[in-house]
Structures are given as structure tokens and as C-alpha cells.
Z-matrix of the N, CA and C atoms (Angstrom, degrees):
N
C 1 1.463
C 2 1.522 1 108.59
N 3 1.341 2 117.44 1 160.62
C 4 1.453 3 119.50 2 179.88
C 5 1.515 4 110.95 3 -66.34
N 6 1.325 5 116.15 4 158.81
C 7 1.463 6 119.99 5 179.74
C 8 1.512 7 112.08 6 -96.74
N 9 1.336 8 118.51 7 -1.92
C 10 1.452 9 122.01 8 175.66
C 11 1.514 10 109.12 9 -125.28
N 12 1.338 11 116.38 10 148.27
C 13 1.454 12 119.36 11 177.83
C 14 1.514 13 110.01 12 -65.72
N 15 1.355 14 118.34 13 137.87
C 16 1.455 15 119.22 14 170.65
C 17 1.516 16 110.50 15 -57.06
N 18 1.327 17 116.50 16 143.94
C 19 1.460 18 121.36 17 -174.61
C 20 1.522 19 111.59 18 -62.74
N 21 1.344 20 115.70 19 148.67
C 22 1.455 21 124.46 20 169.97
C 23 1.527 22 114.03 21 72.02
N 24 1.305 23 118.93 22 9.37
C 25 1.464 24 120.66 23 177.29
C 26 1.520 25 107.43 24 -108.35
N 27 1.332 26 118.25 25 122.25
C 28 1.461 27 119.74 26 -173.99
C 29 1.522 28 113.00 27 -63.11
N 30 1.317 29 114.64 28 151.09
C 31 1.460 30 119.51 29 172.07
C 32 1.523 31 108.52 30 -67.56
N 33 1.336 32 118.02 31 135.42
C 34 1.471 33 118.76 32 178.81
C 35 1.523 34 111.12 33 -60.50
N 36 1.309 35 115.66 34 144.78
C 37 1.460 36 120.16 35 175.98
C 38 1.523 37 109.06 36 -88.51
N 39 1.330 38 115.64 37 162.91
C 40 1.456 39 119.67 38 175.84
C 41 1.520 40 111.12 39 -65.12
N 42 1.335 41 116.89 40 -31.84
C 43 1.463 42 119.25 41 176.12
C 44 1.530 43 110.58 42 -63.89
N 45 1.326 44 117.50 43 -41.27
C 46 1.463 45 120.56 44 178.29
C 47 1.524 46 111.17 45 -64.22
N 48 1.325 47 116.23 46 -43.88
C 49 1.464 48 119.94 47 177.71
C 50 1.523 49 110.17 48 -59.81
N 51 1.337 50 116.38 49 -43.96
C 52 1.456 51 120.66 50 -179.17
C 53 1.521 52 111.44 51 -64.38
N 54 1.339 53 117.22 52 -43.63
C 55 1.465 54 120.53 53 -179.74
C 56 1.527 55 111.43 54 -60.62
N 57 1.339 56 116.09 55 -45.77
C 58 1.463 57 119.77 56 -179.12
C 59 1.526 58 110.83 57 -67.55
N 60 1.332 59 116.47 58 -41.58
C 61 1.462 60 120.47 59 179.97
C 62 1.523 61 110.70 60 -63.15
N 63 1.332 62 116.80 61 -41.95
C 64 1.469 63 120.18 62 -177.71
C 65 1.523 64 111.19 63 -68.23
N 66 1.334 65 117.98 64 -37.19
C 67 1.458 66 119.15 65 178.25
C 68 1.524 67 111.08 66 -70.36
N 69 1.348 68 116.87 67 -40.98
C 70 1.468 69 118.87 68 175.04
C 71 1.522 70 109.97 69 -59.99
N 72 1.327 71 117.04 70 -41.71
C 73 1.461 72 119.54 71 -179.57
C 74 1.523 73 111.64 72 -67.99
N 75 1.335 74 117.88 73 -33.81
C 76 1.465 75 120.12 74 175.59
C 77 1.530 76 110.47 75 -60.26
N 78 1.330 77 115.93 76 -42.42
C 79 1.467 78 120.22 77 179.46
C 80 1.527 79 110.67 78 -66.48
N 81 1.327 80 116.92 79 -39.44
C 82 1.468 81 120.38 80 178.08
C 83 1.528 82 110.31 81 -66.03
N 84 1.319 83 116.66 82 -44.25
C 85 1.466 84 120.52 83 -177.84
C 86 1.528 85 111.97 84 -63.92
N 87 1.332 86 116.74 85 -24.46
C 88 1.462 87 120.56 86 -178.47
C 89 1.529 88 113.15 87 -83.68
N 90 1.340 89 117.64 88 -6.89
C 91 1.466 90 119.97 89 -178.96
C 92 1.528 91 109.28 90 -63.83
N 93 1.322 92 115.90 91 128.47
C 94 1.466 93 121.06 92 -179.94
C 95 1.532 94 110.10 93 -86.28
N 96 1.331 95 118.12 94 159.50
C 97 1.473 96 120.36 95 -177.65
C 98 1.524 97 113.85 96 -51.18
N 99 1.328 98 118.01 97 -39.67
C 100 1.457 99 119.71 98 -177.62
C 101 1.507 100 115.24 99 -79.16
N 102 1.343 101 117.50 100 -2.11
C 103 1.468 102 121.09 101 -176.05
C 104 1.523 103 113.56 102 -99.19
N 105 1.327 104 118.82 103 -9.55
C 106 1.458 105 120.16 104 -174.45
C 107 1.529 106 112.80 105 -65.29
N 108 1.306 107 117.20 106 -26.49
C 109 1.467 108 120.62 107 179.18
C 110 1.521 109 112.68 108 -94.22
N 111 1.325 110 118.44 109 4.94
C 112 1.462 111 121.24 110 -178.12
C 113 1.529 112 110.45 111 -68.85
N 114 1.330 113 117.79 112 145.05
C 115 1.469 114 120.33 113 176.39
C 116 1.521 115 110.76 114 -68.64
N 117 1.312 116 116.09 115 153.88
C 118 1.466 117 122.28 116 178.26
C 119 1.532 118 109.21 117 -121.17
N 120 1.324 119 117.88 118 171.04
C 121 1.466 120 119.68 119 174.70
C 122 1.531 121 113.58 120 -61.74
N 123 1.333 122 118.79 121 -16.64
C 124 1.467 123 122.16 122 170.75
C 125 1.527 124 107.10 123 -84.67
N 126 1.322 125 116.61 124 106.40
C 127 1.471 126 121.35 125 -166.04
C 128 1.528 127 113.90 126 -56.18
N 129 1.315 128 118.33 127 -32.05
C 130 1.460 129 120.76 128 -175.13
C 131 1.524 130 113.53 129 -86.98
N 132 1.327 131 118.22 130 -5.39
C 133 1.462 132 121.33 131 -172.56
C 134 1.510 133 112.37 132 -124.03
N 135 1.344 134 116.06 133 134.07
C 136 1.452 135 119.49 134 165.15
C 137 1.536 136 107.55 135 -85.08
N 138 1.336 137 116.43 136 -176.82
C 139 1.464 138 119.20 137 -175.60
C 140 1.522 139 111.09 138 -60.93
N 141 1.335 140 117.45 139 -42.98
C 142 1.465 141 119.89 140 -178.76
C 143 1.531 142 111.71 141 -61.28
N 144 1.328 143 116.91 142 -44.37
C 145 1.468 144 119.96 143 -179.22
C 146 1.522 145 110.91 144 -66.48
N 147 1.327 146 117.00 145 -38.50
C 148 1.458 147 119.95 146 -179.95
C 149 1.524 148 110.67 147 -66.29
N 150 1.327 149 117.11 148 -42.97
C 151 1.468 150 120.32 149 177.37
C 152 1.528 151 109.74 150 -64.18
N 153 1.323 152 116.80 151 -37.31
C 154 1.463 153 119.64 152 175.62
C 155 1.511 154 112.03 153 -61.60
N 156 1.344 155 116.70 154 -38.77
C 157 1.463 156 120.93 155 177.01
C 158 1.534 157 110.54 156 -62.24
N 159 1.322 158 117.02 157 -44.71
C 160 1.462 159 120.73 158 177.99
C 161 1.524 160 111.03 159 -61.96
N 162 1.333 161 115.88 160 -45.87
C 163 1.467 162 121.00 161 -179.03
C 164 1.522 163 110.82 162 -61.38
N 165 1.315 164 116.79 163 -46.30
C 166 1.459 165 120.02 164 178.70
C 167 1.510 166 112.34 165 -61.54
N 168 1.338 167 116.86 166 -41.07
C 169 1.465 168 120.14 167 178.23
C 170 1.513 169 112.32 168 -64.10
N 171 1.328 170 117.11 169 -39.06
C 172 1.469 171 120.21 170 177.13
C 173 1.527 172 110.78 171 -62.24
N 174 1.326 173 116.60 172 -44.98
C 175 1.467 174 120.47 173 -179.65
C 176 1.527 175 110.99 174 -65.10
N 177 1.314 176 115.54 175 -39.36
C 178 1.467 177 120.47 176 -179.51
C 179 1.521 178 110.23 177 -61.25
N 180 1.349 179 116.98 178 -50.37
C 181 1.460 180 119.40 179 -178.07
C 182 1.523 181 111.56 180 -68.25
N 183 1.329 182 117.71 181 -37.56
C 184 1.473 183 119.65 182 177.49
C 185 1.524 184 110.56 183 -57.96
N 186 1.319 185 116.70 184 -45.40
C 187 1.461 186 120.12 185 179.15
C 188 1.527 187 111.02 186 -64.07
N 189 1.341 188 116.36 187 -40.90
C 190 1.462 189 119.93 188 -179.33
C 191 1.529 190 111.20 189 -65.35
N 192 1.336 191 117.09 190 -39.85
C 193 1.465 192 120.31 191 179.64
C 194 1.523 193 111.91 192 -66.40
N 195 1.314 194 116.31 193 -23.15
C 196 1.472 195 119.60 194 176.46
C 197 1.525 196 111.48 195 -86.77
N 198 1.312 197 116.42 196 -1.31
C 199 1.456 198 120.08 197 178.60
C 200 1.496 199 113.97 198 84.14
N 201 1.327 200 117.38 199 10.43
C 202 1.457 201 120.61 200 -179.17
C 203 1.511 202 111.81 201 -99.79
N 204 1.315 203 115.34 202 178.25
C 205 1.463 204 121.16 203 176.31
C 206 1.514 205 108.23 204 -81.25
N 207 1.326 206 115.67 205 130.56
C 208 1.457 207 119.60 206 -177.42
C 209 1.516 208 112.46 207 -83.22
N 210 1.317 209 118.39 208 -14.02
C 211 1.458 210 120.67 209 -178.66
C 212 1.507 211 111.77 210 82.01
N 213 1.311 212 115.24 211 -177.33
C 214 1.457 213 121.37 212 -178.41
C 215 1.522 214 110.47 213 -71.60
N 216 1.344 215 116.48 214 127.70
C 217 1.461 216 120.56 215 -174.88
C 218 1.525 217 111.62 216 -62.77
N 219 1.331 218 117.48 217 -38.70
C 220 1.456 219 119.07 218 -179.01
C 221 1.525 220 111.31 219 -67.06
N 222 1.333 221 116.21 220 -36.66
C 223 1.462 222 119.37 221 176.88
C 224 1.523 223 110.34 222 -66.61
N 225 1.346 224 116.92 223 -39.65
C 226 1.456 225 119.81 224 175.97
C 227 1.521 226 111.10 225 -58.35
N 228 1.330 227 116.55 226 -42.84
C 229 1.460 228 120.11 227 -179.52
C 230 1.521 229 110.80 228 -65.75
N 231 1.347 230 117.60 229 -39.73
C 232 1.460 231 120.48 230 179.55
C 233 1.526 232 110.50 231 -62.64
N 234 1.339 233 116.19 232 -46.75
C 235 1.462 234 119.57 233 179.29
C 236 1.520 235 110.12 234 -62.72
N 237 1.345 236 116.45 235 -39.64
C 238 1.455 237 119.56 236 179.01
C 239 1.506 238 112.07 237 -62.98
N 240 1.328 239 117.35 238 -37.44
C 241 1.456 240 120.46 239 -178.59
C 242 1.517 241 111.07 240 -69.73
N 243 1.319 242 116.72 241 -38.77
C 244 1.458 243 119.62 242 -176.53
C 245 1.521 244 111.98 243 -83.52
N 246 1.349 245 115.95 244 -36.90
C 247 1.448 246 119.90 245 -175.38
C 248 1.524 247 110.86 246 74.79
N 249 1.314 248 115.99 247 151.42
C 250 1.456 249 119.00 248 -179.41
C 251 1.526 250 111.61 249 -63.12
N 252 1.348 251 116.64 250 -28.65
C 253 1.457 252 120.05 251 -179.14
C 254 1.524 253 111.09 252 -117.89
N 255 1.317 254 117.23 253 19.73
C 256 1.450 255 120.89 254 -179.71
C 257 1.513 256 113.75 255 79.05
N 258 1.319 257 118.35 256 3.43
C 259 1.455 258 122.14 257 -177.05
C 260 1.517 259 108.98 258 -103.90
N 261 1.330 260 116.70 259 101.74
C 262 1.465 261 120.53 260 -175.29
C 263 1.525 262 111.54 261 -65.58
N 264 1.333 263 117.83 262 -35.60
C 265 1.459 264 119.90 263 179.54
C 266 1.527 265 111.07 264 -67.01
N 267 1.329 266 116.80 265 -42.24
C 268 1.462 267 119.88 266 178.30
C 269 1.520 268 111.24 267 -65.50
N 270 1.338 269 116.64 268 -38.09
C 271 1.459 270 120.08 269 178.46
C 272 1.524 271 110.38 270 -64.45
N 273 1.331 272 116.59 271 -39.11
C 274 1.467 273 118.98 272 178.04
C 275 1.517 274 110.63 273 -65.70
N 276 1.332 275 117.42 274 -43.89
C 277 1.459 276 120.60 275 179.20
C 278 1.530 277 110.87 276 -58.41
N 279 1.316 278 116.63 277 -44.34
C 280 1.465 279 120.30 278 179.48
C 281 1.513 280 111.31 279 -63.93
N 282 1.335 281 117.13 280 -36.84
C 283 1.470 282 120.06 281 -179.66
C 284 1.517 283 110.98 282 -69.52
N 285 1.334 284 117.72 283 -35.35
C 286 1.469 285 120.70 284 176.45
C 287 1.526 286 109.99 285 -64.30
N 288 1.324 287 116.41 286 -47.07
C 289 1.466 288 119.93 287 178.69
C 290 1.528 289 110.93 288 -59.03
N 291 1.326 290 116.69 289 -42.14
C 292 1.460 291 121.21 290 -179.60
C 293 1.526 292 111.19 291 -64.60
N 294 1.333 293 116.68 292 -44.43
C 295 1.465 294 120.35 293 179.85
C 296 1.520 295 111.46 294 -63.00
N 297 1.328 296 117.22 295 -46.60
C 298 1.464 297 119.43 296 -178.32
C 299 1.527 298 111.01 297 -64.58
N 300 1.321 299 117.73 298 -38.57
C 301 1.466 300 120.19 299 176.89
C 302 1.521 301 110.93 300 -63.56
N 303 1.332 302 117.33 301 -42.20
C 304 1.466 303 120.83 302 179.60
C 305 1.516 304 110.92 303 -65.57
N 306 1.331 305 117.68 304 -40.44
C 307 1.463 306 121.12 305 -177.65
C 308 1.527 307 111.60 306 -68.74
N 309 1.336 308 117.03 307 -28.62
C 310 1.466 309 120.77 308 -178.14
C 311 1.528 310 112.93 309 -84.22
N 312 1.321 311 117.81 310 -8.78
C 313 1.466 312 120.40 311 -178.51
C 314 1.524 313 110.00 312 -66.34
N 315 1.331 314 118.47 313 141.88
C 316 1.461 315 120.79 314 -179.78
C 317 1.534 316 111.63 315 -54.54
N 318 1.321 317 116.05 316 130.84
C 319 1.462 318 121.76 317 176.10
C 320 1.509 319 115.45 318 82.60
N 321 1.334 320 117.72 319 -6.71
C 322 1.465 321 119.27 320 -175.01
C 323 1.519 322 112.32 321 -60.95
N 324 1.321 323 116.93 322 -39.63
C 325 1.457 324 119.74 323 -174.17
C 326 1.519 325 113.08 324 -83.93
N 327 1.318 326 116.74 325 -0.18
C 328 1.465 327 120.23 326 173.20
C 329 1.529 328 111.43 327 -93.75
N 330 1.319 329 117.01 328 -2.98
C 331 1.459 330 121.11 329 -177.47
C 332 1.527 331 111.87 330 -75.35
N 333 1.327 332 113.72 331 162.24
C 334 1.458 333 121.87 332 161.45
C 335 1.518 334 105.55 333 -102.35
N 336 1.326 335 117.33 334 131.70
C 337 1.459 336 120.59 335 -171.95
C 338 1.520 337 110.67 336 -124.25
N 339 1.314 338 115.73 337 151.58
C 340 1.467 339 121.93 338 176.39
C 341 1.519 340 108.75 339 -100.70
N 342 1.332 341 115.37 340 120.31
C 343 1.455 342 122.79 341 178.62
C 344 1.521 343 107.06 342 -129.09
N 345 1.343 344 118.97 343 172.86
C 346 1.468 345 118.95 344 -176.61
C 347 1.517 346 115.10 345 -55.68
N 348 1.338 347 118.07 346 -27.31
C 349 1.459 348 120.43 347 179.83
C 350 1.519 349 112.87 348 -79.57
N 351 1.336 350 117.60 349 -13.61
C 352 1.463 351 120.38 350 -178.90
C 353 1.516 352 110.43 351 138.10
N 354 1.317 353 115.96 352 -169.14
C 355 1.462 354 122.28 353 177.81
C 356 1.517 355 107.82 354 -95.69
N 357 1.333 356 116.47 355 118.90
C 358 1.460 357 121.93 356 -169.80
C 359 1.525 358 110.02 357 -139.69
N 360 1.345 359 117.66 358 161.06
C 361 1.464 360 119.46 359 171.71
C 362 1.525 361 110.61 360 -61.67
N 363 1.318 362 115.81 361 148.09
C 364 1.462 363 119.90 362 -179.42
C 365 1.520 364 111.59 363 -58.64
N 366 1.340 365 117.59 364 -32.88
C 367 1.467 366 119.87 365 179.51
C 368 1.522 367 111.33 366 -61.93
N 369 1.330 368 116.94 367 -38.98
C 370 1.464 369 119.58 368 177.07
C 371 1.528 370 110.26 369 -69.08
N 372 1.325 371 116.52 370 -39.86
C 373 1.469 372 119.37 371 177.92
C 374 1.525 373 111.18 372 -60.36
N 375 1.347 374 117.17 373 -34.39
C 376 1.461 375 119.78 374 177.55
C 377 1.521 376 111.06 375 -65.56
N 378 1.335 377 117.18 376 -41.48
C 379 1.466 378 119.77 377 175.98
C 380 1.533 379 110.42 378 -57.23
N 381 1.315 380 116.37 379 -46.73
C 382 1.460 381 120.39 380 -177.46
C 383 1.519 382 111.42 381 -64.53
N 384 1.338 383 117.08 382 -41.59
C 385 1.468 384 119.58 383 179.69
C 386 1.516 385 110.68 384 -68.07
N 387 1.329 386 116.43 385 -40.56
C 388 1.451 387 120.67 386 177.83
C 389 1.528 388 110.47 387 -59.67
N 390 1.328 389 116.58 388 -43.92
C 391 1.463 390 120.71 389 177.45
C 392 1.522 391 110.76 390 -62.68
N 393 1.331 392 117.68 391 -38.89
C 394 1.463 393 120.62 392 177.44
C 395 1.534 394 111.18 393 -61.33
N 396 1.323 395 116.99 394 -44.51
C 397 1.460 396 119.53 395 178.07
C 398 1.526 397 110.90 396 -60.14
N 399 1.331 398 116.45 397 -44.51
C 400 1.456 399 120.61 398 -177.42
C 401 1.523 400 111.52 399 -65.36
N 402 1.330 401 116.60 400 -52.42
C 403 1.462 402 119.63 401 -172.50
C 404 1.522 403 111.37 402 -74.72
N 405 1.322 404 117.69 403 -43.05
C 406 1.464 405 117.96 404 178.87
C 407 1.529 406 111.72 405 -73.61
N 408 1.339 407 117.02 406 -27.36
C 409 1.457 408 118.52 407 169.91
C 410 1.525 409 110.67 408 -62.59
N 411 1.327 410 115.80 409 -41.29
C 412 1.476 411 120.71 410 175.30
C 413 1.520 412 110.21 411 -61.07
N 414 1.340 413 116.75 412 -40.95
C 415 1.466 414 120.48 413 178.14
C 416 1.532 415 111.33 414 -59.49
N 417 1.333 416 116.10 415 -46.59
C 418 1.468 417 119.96 416 179.66
C 419 1.527 418 109.73 417 -63.31
N 420 1.330 419 116.36 418 -42.25
C 421 1.458 420 120.18 419 179.55
C 422 1.524 421 111.06 420 -60.01
N 423 1.327 422 117.20 421 -44.49
C 424 1.453 423 121.18 422 178.87
C 425 1.529 424 111.66 423 -64.06
N 426 1.313 425 116.02 424 -41.75
C 427 1.464 426 120.14 425 -177.16
C 428 1.522 427 112.40 426 -67.37
N 429 1.334 428 116.76 427 -29.01
C 430 1.465 429 120.50 428 -173.63
C 431 1.527 430 113.19 429 -110.59
N 432 1.338 431 117.24 430 -1.06
C 433 1.459 432 120.40 431 175.97
C 434 1.507 433 115.06 432 75.21
N 435 1.333 434 117.66 433 29.42
C 436 1.463 435 120.71 434 178.46
C 437 1.530 436 109.63 435 -118.03
N 438 1.321 437 118.60 436 141.47
C 439 1.468 438 119.72 437 -178.61
C 440 1.520 439 111.57 438 -75.96
N 441 1.339 440 117.27 439 135.34
C 442 1.463 441 119.37 440 173.34
C 443 1.524 442 110.23 441 -77.92
N 444 1.319 443 116.80 442 147.90
C 445 1.470 444 120.71 443 -178.45
C 446 1.534 445 110.06 444 -127.60
N 447 1.306 446 115.95 445 53.25
C 448 1.461 447 119.96 446 178.20
C 449 1.526 448 109.98 447 -76.48
N 450 1.340 449 118.17 448 144.95
C 451 1.469 450 120.56 449 179.68
C 452 1.530 451 110.68 450 -61.91
N 453 1.322 452 116.21 451 127.45
C 454 1.464 453 121.36 452 -175.90
C 455 1.534 454 113.19 453 -56.99
N 456 1.357 455 120.18 454 -44.05
C 457 1.466 456 118.70 455 -179.70
C 458 1.532 457 112.97 456 -61.07
N 459 1.325 458 116.70 457 -35.99
C 460 1.468 459 119.84 458 178.43
C 461 1.526 460 110.09 459 -66.63
N 462 1.323 461 116.67 460 -42.61
C 463 1.460 462 119.77 461 179.93
C 464 1.522 463 110.20 462 -64.98
N 465 1.336 464 117.54 463 -43.24
C 466 1.468 465 120.26 464 179.19
C 467 1.530 466 110.67 465 -61.55
N 468 1.322 467 116.90 466 -39.30
C 469 1.466 468 120.17 467 178.10
C 470 1.523 469 111.14 468 -61.53
N 471 1.332 470 116.02 469 -46.19
C 472 1.463 471 118.76 470 -177.72
C 473 1.527 472 112.02 471 -75.15
N 474 1.318 473 117.89 472 -23.94
C 475 1.459 474 121.10 473 171.99
C 476 1.523 475 109.37 474 -64.82
N 477 1.332 476 117.05 475 -44.43
C 478 1.463 477 120.27 476 176.65
C 479 1.522 478 111.07 477 -63.77
N 480 1.340 479 115.96 478 -41.72
C 481 1.469 480 119.42 479 177.50
C 482 1.522 481 110.79 480 -61.26
N 483 1.336 482 116.86 481 -46.31
C 484 1.461 483 120.61 482 -178.40
C 485 1.514 484 112.40 483 -61.90
N 486 1.322 485 117.03 484 -42.69
C 487 1.471 486 119.92 485 178.54
C 488 1.523 487 110.70 486 -61.20
N 489 1.335 488 116.14 487 -45.95
C 490 1.457 489 119.69 488 -178.71
C 491 1.524 490 111.59 489 -66.61
N 492 1.335 491 116.57 490 -40.02
C 493 1.463 492 120.18 491 -178.77
C 494 1.524 493 111.26 492 -66.73
N 495 1.336 494 116.78 493 -44.87
C 496 1.465 495 119.76 494 -179.20
C 497 1.527 496 111.10 495 -65.43
N 498 1.331 497 117.05 496 -32.22
C 499 1.463 498 120.01 497 179.59
C 500 1.524 499 112.02 498 -65.10
N 501 1.346 500 117.22 499 -20.77
C 502 1.466 501 120.92 500 179.99
C 503 1.528 502 112.63 501 -87.58
N 504 1.325 503 117.19 502 -8.25
C 505 1.464 504 120.50 503 -175.63
C 506 1.528 505 110.95 504 -105.82
N 507 1.331 506 117.71 505 139.51
C 508 1.465 507 118.99 506 170.85
C 509 1.520 508 109.54 507 -67.76
N 510 1.336 509 117.97 508 151.02
C 511 1.473 510 120.35 509 -175.48
C 512 1.524 511 113.79 510 -53.52
N 513 1.325 512 118.22 511 -36.08
C 514 1.464 513 119.78 512 -176.28
C 515 1.528 514 112.82 513 -72.55
N 516 1.333 515 118.59 514 -12.09
C 517 1.462 516 121.01 515 -179.31
C 518 1.522 517 112.66 516 -104.85
N 519 1.317 518 118.07 517 2.64
C 520 1.459 519 119.64 518 -178.90
C 521 1.527 520 109.93 519 -72.88
N 522 1.343 521 116.75 520 131.53
C 523 1.474 522 119.43 521 -174.49
C 524 1.522 523 113.81 522 -82.89
N 525 1.335 524 118.02 523 3.39
C 526 1.450 525 120.87 524 -177.74
C 527 1.523 526 109.90 525 -123.52
N 528 1.331 527 116.03 526 169.51
C 529 1.461 528 120.72 527 173.60
C 530 1.532 529 108.93 528 -66.32
N 531 1.333 530 117.29 529 160.38
C 532 1.464 531 119.49 530 178.92
C 533 1.525 532 111.58 531 -57.14
N 534 1.328 533 115.43 532 147.11
C 535 1.458 534 120.36 533 178.44
C 536 1.524 535 110.50 534 -59.54
N 537 1.332 536 114.77 535 148.03
C 538 1.461 537 121.60 536 -177.10
C 539 1.528 538 110.59 537 -112.23
N 540 1.334 539 117.69 538 154.24
C 541 1.470 540 119.60 539 178.27
C 542 1.523 541 111.15 540 -66.23
N 543 1.317 542 115.19 541 147.08
C 544 1.465 543 121.14 542 178.91
C 545 1.522 544 107.62 543 -155.77
N 546 1.320 545 117.50 544 149.82
C 547 1.464 546 121.32 545 179.65
C 548 1.533 547 110.34 546 -64.67
N 549 1.326 548 116.13 547 145.17
C 550 1.465 549 120.51 548 177.53
C 551 1.522 550 111.66 549 -63.55
N 552 1.340 551 116.74 550 -28.31
C 553 1.466 552 119.99 551 -177.96
C 554 1.530 553 112.44 552 -97.38
N 555 1.328 554 117.12 553 11.77
C 556 1.465 555 120.38 554 176.92
C 557 1.529 556 109.73 555 -67.30
N 558 1.333 557 118.07 556 155.33
C 559 1.469 558 119.62 557 175.31
C 560 1.527 559 110.90 558 -54.44
N 561 1.316 560 115.59 559 148.36
C 562 1.464 561 119.95 560 -176.79
C 563 1.519 562 111.97 561 -56.73
N 564 1.338 563 117.88 562 -37.47
C 565 1.462 564 119.54 563 -178.46
C 566 1.526 565 110.86 564 -66.18
N 567 1.342 566 117.73 565 -34.20
C 568 1.462 567 120.00 566 175.89
C 569 1.526 568 110.62 567 -69.59
N 570 1.328 569 117.09 568 -37.71
C 571 1.467 570 119.86 569 178.41
C 572 1.534 571 110.77 570 -66.42
N 573 1.329 572 116.81 571 -37.72
C 574 1.469 573 119.43 572 176.51
C 575 1.525 574 110.55 573 -66.13
N 576 1.329 575 116.54 574 -44.05
C 577 1.473 576 119.92 575 178.49
C 578 1.513 577 110.52 576 -60.07
N 579 1.323 578 117.48 577 -42.37
C 580 1.466 579 120.72 578 179.63
C 581 1.523 580 111.32 579 -65.57
N 582 1.328 581 116.71 580 -39.65
C 583 1.466 582 119.99 581 177.65
C 584 1.521 583 110.95 582 -56.87
N 585 1.334 584 116.32 583 -36.00
C 586 1.453 585 121.54 584 -176.41
C 587 1.535 586 112.05 585 -99.93
N 588 1.319 587 115.92 586 27.89
C 589 1.453 588 120.40 587 166.00
C 590 1.505 589 117.41 588 94.85
N 591 1.346 590 117.75 589 3.61
C 592 1.466 591 119.79 590 178.14
C 593 1.525 592 110.43 591 -89.07
N 594 1.334 593 115.92 592 162.43
C 595 1.458 594 122.14 593 176.59
C 596 1.523 595 109.59 594 -112.35
N 597 1.350 596 116.95 595 95.00
C 598 1.476 597 119.21 596 -178.32
C 599 1.516 598 112.27 597 -61.54
């Protein structure tokens, strides 16, 4: 991903991050015991693995915002999937709380942080995490048959960010599947999912 924010797109607010995180967590908390092995729109991941990916990413960014070493991203994802007590939903909830606390700490958002995409300003890392909550929340919703309820203005903002960010990358460096066709009047969350390789 680019190391600078695309021009004219506002930096996400902590309220926006919290809203997206809480809705993603609502979808995770609603997963029933028999749904954890269900396939998701991410072909290589079932629901448990996808939630583990989200949990690991939250822990990684929380550690980075505190100025510490985030550790190996794959190990973070494994721990997130298993949870300290085997409860993937509880592990995700704890990771959301940890991330929001780290982001609210004085000076956290003025940092430069190291994330899997590289070393970037914290404001850019917030865009990426916000997009992860939106798109992977959509993935969980699709896998479990529940509608996502992300705030439309936040989704539209990250849709604009995603379009601008992808336009700066050569096709061979894009971290997602190719964009898919979608109706112009589709909900913003479906348009964002399609931009990042899903088929709404």
C-alpha cells in the first residue's frame, strides 16, 4: 500500500474507528457454534481463521501505536484465532478494546508505525484498519447470513480511500483479488467489498 494518504481524503476519526470496530465485533459475537467452520468470501479462510486475522491485526496495530514491537503477524493471527481460552469471539472483543485504548492514548496518532504493509504514518494505518473492519465484517456477515450495519458515511469515505490507494499501486502489488463488477446503486459496503475483490 502507499506510504502517504491519498490527497483530499480525511484522516479517520477515533469515533469512526470505534463505530466500525464495534459493528465488526457485533457480527463476530453473533457467530453461532456451528458457523465457525463456515467458508467466507476469503477463499483460504473459514470464519474462525478470518476472525483470527482480524484479532491479530488489532493486536499488531495496538502494539505499534504504543511504540512497541508488534511481533510476527502470522503468530498474532494464530493467537487471535485460538484465543487465550479457546474463545475466538472473546479474543476478538479483547483485541478491539486493546486497539481502541491504544489509539486514544496521547500522541499515539502522531506516530509512525510498522505494520505488515510497511512503515507508515499512524493516520494511514487507521485507514487500513478501518477498511479491514468494514470488509472483513462484511465477510463474516456473508458467511453467517447476517446483514452488516456499518455507518454509510464511514464506508463511503473508505471506498474513496481504497479507490485512490489502489490507483497508486501497480496491479502486481495489489494485496487483494481484482476488483469485481457491482451496480452503481449498490450499498456502499457492497461497492467497497467489490473493489477489494469480493462478489456482492
